[in-house]
N, C-alpha and C positions, 0 to 999 in steps of 0.2 A: 505494500499499499502506500508506504512512502517513498519510494521510487516510480509510482506512477504518478502522483502528485506534481511534481516539479515538471515532470514530460511531461504535464496535459497541459500547465503556466506556459512552458515553454512553446508546446504546439499553439496556444492560443492568443500567444505574443505574436509567434510567426504568421498567425491567420490574420490579424489583426495588420499586420505590417503588410501581408500582402493585398489586403483588402483596401489600403489607404493607396498602395501603389494603382492597383485596378481602378481606384476612381479617379485618381488622379490622372491616368492616363486616358482613359474614357472623357475626362475633363478637357482634356487636351484638344482631343480627336473633334470635342465637340466644338473647339471655338476655331480650332481649324479651318471646320464645315462653315461655320458662320461667318469667318475671315474671310473662305473664297468665294462665299455667297455675295458679301458685299462687293468683292473685286467683280465679280462677276456683275453685278447689278450697274455698279459703276460704270463699267464696259458700255454695256447695253446701253447708258444714258450718253454716256462720254458719243458715241456712236450716234443715237438718234439725235442729238444737240449738232452734231458734224453735218448731219445729214439734212436736217431744218436750215444752217448756217447755209448752206451749197445752193439751198431752194431760195431762199434770201435771197443770195447773192443774184444767181439766176436770174431772179425777179429783177431786181435793180438795175442789173443789165439790161433786160428787154426794157423797161421804162424809160434807160436812158437812153436807148434805139430810137425808142419813138419820139422822146424829145428831143433828142438831136437831129431824128428827120423833120419833125414837124416844122421847127426855126429853120432847119437849110431852105424848107420848100416855101417856106412865109420871106424869105429876104428874097426870093427870084421873082415873087409876085409883086413883090414892092417895087421891085426894079422896073417889072415889065410892064405896071401899071400907067396908062394912058389916061389922062383927066379929057 
């Protein structure tokens, strides 16, 4: 009986340490998955923002072309105007 009691205490201590290590590993894995999900979402957001910026730039360029084209025609009409 004397020999079993220290062995049982040692076994319980070892199991407690292993449980603590396992929980730390699971927590790290969970945090790593969370960080990966956040990074993936940031990448998606950045890609969506890049696409929106590109579409905005295209609209601005089209508007510039329309305005400069109109202004160019107005100058020609005033030069050709005969009262």
